[in-house]
C-alpha positions, 0 to 999 in steps of 0.5 A: 188178346187171345186169337181164338175169339172175337174182340169186344170192340172194333175200332174203325179208323178211316184215313187218307194221306195221314201216314205221319199221324198213324204212329201216334194213333197206334200209340194212343190206341195201345194206351187204352186201359181196356185192351179187348179190341181190334183196330181196323185202318181203312185207307181211302186211296192214299198216295203217301206212305200209309200202306208202308207204315201200316205194314209194320204194325199189321206184321207185328200184330196181325190178329189185332191190327188190320189194314184195308185199302180201297179206292178213294170213295170218301170217309163214309164209304171207308167207315162202312168198309171197316164196319163190315169187317168188324168182329167186335160186338161194339164199334168205336170210331177214331179219326187219325187226327183225334186222340182218346183219353186212356179210359175212353174205351173203358168208360164208353164201352163199359156203359153199353155192356149192361145191354140197356143202351145201344150207343154212347157219346162222351164229351170232348176237348176241342183244340183249335189250331191254325194253318201252321199247326199252332194251338189257338184255344181249347174248350170242352164240348158236351152233348146237350140234347136239350140245347133247344128245349126252351124254344119248344118249352118242353123236354126233347127226346134224343131224336127231337134234339138231333132234329134241331142240330148235331148235338152228338158231334164227331164220330170219335166220341161215339161207340155203337153196337154193331147190331144197331149199325147193321139195322140202320145201314151204316153211313150214307155214302152219298153225303160228302159231309155230315154223314155222322149227323145223319147216322145219329138221326137214324139211330135215334129215330129207330129208338136205339137208346143213347147214354151220355158220358159227361167226361171230356175223353176225346181230344178233337183237333179243329183247323181254323185255316182258310181252307176250313173257312171256305169249306164252311159253306159246303158244310152248311149245304149238306146240313141244309139237305139233311134238314130238308129230308127230315123236316116233314117228320119233324113238323108232323111230330111238333109244328113248332119245328116249322117255326124253328127251321124258318129261324134256322134258314135265316141264320144259314142265309146270314152265314152264307151271305157273310162268307166268301165266295158268295154262294147265291144259289144256296142263299136263295134256297135258304130264303125260300125254305125260310118262307116255306117253313114260316108258312107251314107254321102259320097254317099248322098254328091256325088249325091247332 
């Protein structure tokens, strides 16, 4: 790539104590069939050998590989730091423990170059691994905007589909124009989890057009150890917060969202009740919200 012009795509990788994974990440990125890119690795305050490992790569390709170190502020802040430094027209996100098919950039960025779309998402292959790193199962996950369309008995827009849940998925599957990211403001740094989902909602709400590529071009590793199971309740908590923030807009668009959210709160309450340790306060919040959404639906339905 020539050093006298900006790259087409900036790849942003947040990392924290993942030094052992970085050589594989670099090899994966270098194997892309589309080579017009820069890689920005944002170190979110690692205490391992991340800085030393990255020094070798940045010295070899200073125009193409950049390393940014910051105090530990979370993955949302790390991705935002990368976005601010990005010189490309498009921004792709690649987590250090995920991997792209060699054609990923070619297909995902290529789908945006016409200017008709502002962001792209591909399908992915989810690989479940246990605490020892052994693979347990594999499955292909697409992007089904109409996943809950039958509930509403109509076709949903991308924004409406996202109001039912994170149908887009992980950041490593998504490429966005830098201009769109700038307008919507990047990732929310006050959310410890689900920052990606909340960003997808804002992109869709602002009518940035999404294109879906039904090819599993990303390998996403999902841990199924006890730590992940414990964090499940925490993930539900942030999902609940996002639902509450967007529920008024959703219900104004379609009163059926109140009924849908009432059912979703029942599922949340069931899931958190079955988890350990029991989070009583969150359970009560879910039950109260279920009643609230149910009452809203009854009122809206009676007046329609």
